[in-house]
C-alpha positions in Angstrom: -56.8 265.1 98.7 -54.8 268.5 97.5 -55.4 270.7 100.2 -54.0 268.0 102.7 -51.0 267.5 100.4 -50.3 271.0 100.1 -50.1 271.4 103.8 -47.5 269.1 104.0 -45.6 270.4 101.3 -46.0 273.7 102.9 -44.9 272.3 106.4 -42.0 271.3 104.6 -41.0 274.0 102.5 -41.0 276.6 105.3 -38.7 274.2 107.0 -41.4 274.4 110.2 -39.8 272.4 113.8 -43.0 270.4 113.3 -44.4 267.6 111.2 -47.9 267.0 109.6 -49.8 263.7 110.2 -52.7 262.9 108.5 -55.1 259.4 108.4 -54.9 256.5 105.7 -57.4 258.6 103.1 -54.6 261.7 103.6 -57.0 263.8 105.2 -55.9 265.9 109.2 -59.3 263.6 110.7 -56.9 261.9 113.1 -58.8 260.5 116.2 -58.3 257.2 118.4 -60.9 255.0 119.2 -61.5 253.7 123.0 -62.4 250.8 124.5 -63.1 248.6 127.4 -62.4 245.0 126.6 -62.7 243.8 130.1 -66.1 245.1 130.5 -64.5 247.5 132.7 -67.8 249.8 132.7 -70.5 247.2 130.7 -69.9 245.6 127.8 -67.3 243.9 127.0 -65.4 245.5 124.2 -67.7 248.4 123.7 -66.4 251.4 121.9 -66.1 254.0 124.4 -64.9 257.0 122.5 -63.3 258.4 119.5 -60.9 261.0 120.9 -59.3 263.4 118.2 -55.8 263.6 117.9 -53.9 266.7 116.7 -52.8 267.5 112.9 -49.5 269.2 113.8 -46.8 267.3 116.0 -43.6 268.5 117.3 -40.9 266.1 116.8 -38.8 265.3 120.3 -35.2 265.1 120.3 -33.7 261.3 119.8 -37.5 259.8 118.9 -38.7 259.0 115.2 -42.0 261.0 114.0 -43.9 258.2 115.4 -42.1 258.2 118.8 -42.8 261.7 118.6 -46.8 261.2 117.7 -47.3 258.5 120.3 -45.6 260.8 123.2 -47.7 263.8 122.3 -51.2 261.5 122.1 -50.6 259.2 125.4 -51.0 262.1 127.4 -54.4 263.7 125.7 -56.0 260.0 125.4 -55.3 259.4 129.1 -56.7 262.9 130.2 -59.5 261.7 128.2 -59.8 258.4 129.3 -60.1 259.4 133.5 -62.6 262.0 132.8 -64.9 258.9 131.3 -64.3 256.6 134.3 -64.7 259.0 136.8 -67.9 260.0 135.6 -68.5 256.4 135.7 -67.4 255.5 138.7 -68.8 258.3 140.5 -72.3 257.2 139.7 -71.8 254.0 141.5 -73.4 252.8 144.4 -70.9 253.2 147.4 -71.0 249.4 147.8 -70.1 248.6 143.7 -67.9 251.8 144.1 -65.5 249.7 146.3 -64.5 247.2 143.7 -63.8 249.3 141.0 -60.0 250.4 140.9 -59.8 253.9 141.7 -57.7 255.0 138.7 -57.2 253.1 135.4 -54.3 252.2 133.6 -54.0 252.2 129.3 -52.5 249.9 127.1 -51.9 250.4 122.8 -53.7 247.5 121.0 -53.3 249.2 117.1 -51.1 249.2 115.7 -48.7 246.3 117.1 -45.6 248.7 117.1 -44.6 252.5 116.8 -43.0 252.8 114.0 -46.2 254.4 111.8 -46.7 258.6 112.4 -50.8 257.8 110.5 -51.3 255.1 112.6 -50.5 256.0 115.5 -52.5 259.3 115.4 -55.5 256.7 114.6 -54.5 254.0 116.7 -56.7 252.0 119.4 -56.3 252.3 122.9 -58.0 250.6 125.7 -58.7 250.5 129.6 -56.3 248.2 130.7 -58.1 247.7 134.0 -60.3 245.1 135.6 -63.0 245.2 138.1 -61.4 243.7 141.5 -62.8 240.3 143.0 -66.6 240.1 144.9 -64.7 238.0 147.8 -65.9 240.2 150.5 -68.7 241.8 152.4 -69.9 245.2 152.2 -71.5 247.0 155.3 -73.5 250.1 154.0 -74.6 252.6 157.2 -78.1 254.3 155.8 -79.3 256.6 157.6 -83.4 257.1 158.3 -84.0 258.6 154.8 -82.3 256.1 153.2 -79.1 256.9 152.1 -75.8 255.8 152.2 -73.9 257.6 154.9 -70.8 255.5 154.9 -69.5 251.7 153.6 -66.8 249.2 154.9 -65.6 246.1 153.3 -65.1 242.5 155.3 -62.3 240.4 152.5 -62.8 236.4 152.5 -63.0 233.8 150.5 -66.2 232.4 148.9 -67.8 229.9 151.2 -66.1 230.9 154.2 -68.1 232.6 157.2 -66.7 235.6 159.0 -67.1 237.3 161.9 -68.5 241.2 161.7 -66.6 243.2 163.8 -67.5 243.6 167.5 -66.3 247.2 167.6 -68.3 248.8 163.7 -66.5 251.8 161.7 -69.7 254.1 162.1 -69.9 257.2 160.2 -68.1 260.2 162.2 -71.4 261.9 164.2 -73.6 258.8 163.8 -74.6 256.2 165.8 -76.6 252.9 165.7 -80.4 252.6 165.9 -81.8 250.9 168.7 -83.9 247.5 168.1 -82.4 246.4 165.4 -81.2 242.8 164.4 -77.2 242.7 163.5 -75.9 239.4 162.7 -73.0 238.8 164.2 -71.4 236.4 161.2 -71.9 235.7 157.3 -71.4 233.3 155.0 -69.6 234.3 151.6 -71.0 233.3 148.4 -70.7 233.8 145.0 -72.0 236.4 143.0 -71.6 237.0 139.8 -73.2 241.2 139.7 -72.8 242.6 143.1 -71.0 241.7 146.6 -72.6 240.5 149.9 -74.1 244.0 150.9 -75.6 244.1 154.4 -77.2 247.3 155.9 -77.2 248.5 159.5 -79.0 251.5 160.2 -77.7 255.0 162.0 -78.4 257.8 163.2 -77.2 261.7 164.4 -75.9 261.3 167.7 -77.6 263.3 170.1 -75.9 266.5 170.7 -79.2 267.9 172.7 -77.4 268.7 176.3 -79.1 267.4 179.5 -79.9 269.7 182.4 -80.1 268.4 186.0 -81.5 269.9 188.5 -79.7 269.9 192.0 -80.5 271.8 195.7 -78.6 274.1 197.9 -79.9 274.4 201.6 -77.9 276.7 203.9 -78.1 274.9 207.1 -77.3 277.2 210.5 -75.1 275.9 213.5 -78.6 274.4 215.2 -78.8 272.0 212.0 -81.9 274.0 210.6 -82.8 275.0 207.0 -82.7 278.9 206.8 -83.1 278.8 202.8 -82.9 276.9 200.1 -81.5 277.5 196.8 -82.4 275.8 192.9 
């Protein structure tokens, strides 16, 4: 591409404190591919996004051009990767959210070494995080409208029977709904898609004041009631 070659020569001749990076086709359309090899958000190995990379890079003191591109690219990729992941995690039901990490890490899969600025600016990064274990029970606290107002997890091992705590961690401002059958223990079985879930129903604590009526009797020295106030 003539324009691309001209731009590179122009930057070199003007001795600007920047250098230009183009892709293998000598075009300034650098982009990084973000993948999900562990199936953190669904299909294993799926491409999650293509993230645009800059054309101009400032050389960092003590770093090669390739290393300077890497130091510039990683924060840009991490910012976009975090945004995509948090949007996904925020859409999970509370029970499933417990088995997903609150933050994710990234790694560069391609190229295998940081030596070519063009390859780094057009690299492949992946989510280097996995879904947590399903070896526990999740208690969901559900209100009268069916909304989950709180959750807690009880760890254990597959095949074990664990007791439910005598004092449940009820959401603040809620009380148990009377008349429901709450198990005293549960066996953790091997599951694939989601943990063992127990729904416990709660309702808002009553804040209506209780009014009690009393009487005051005024008695004279002879023991006779001469007046009564309510």
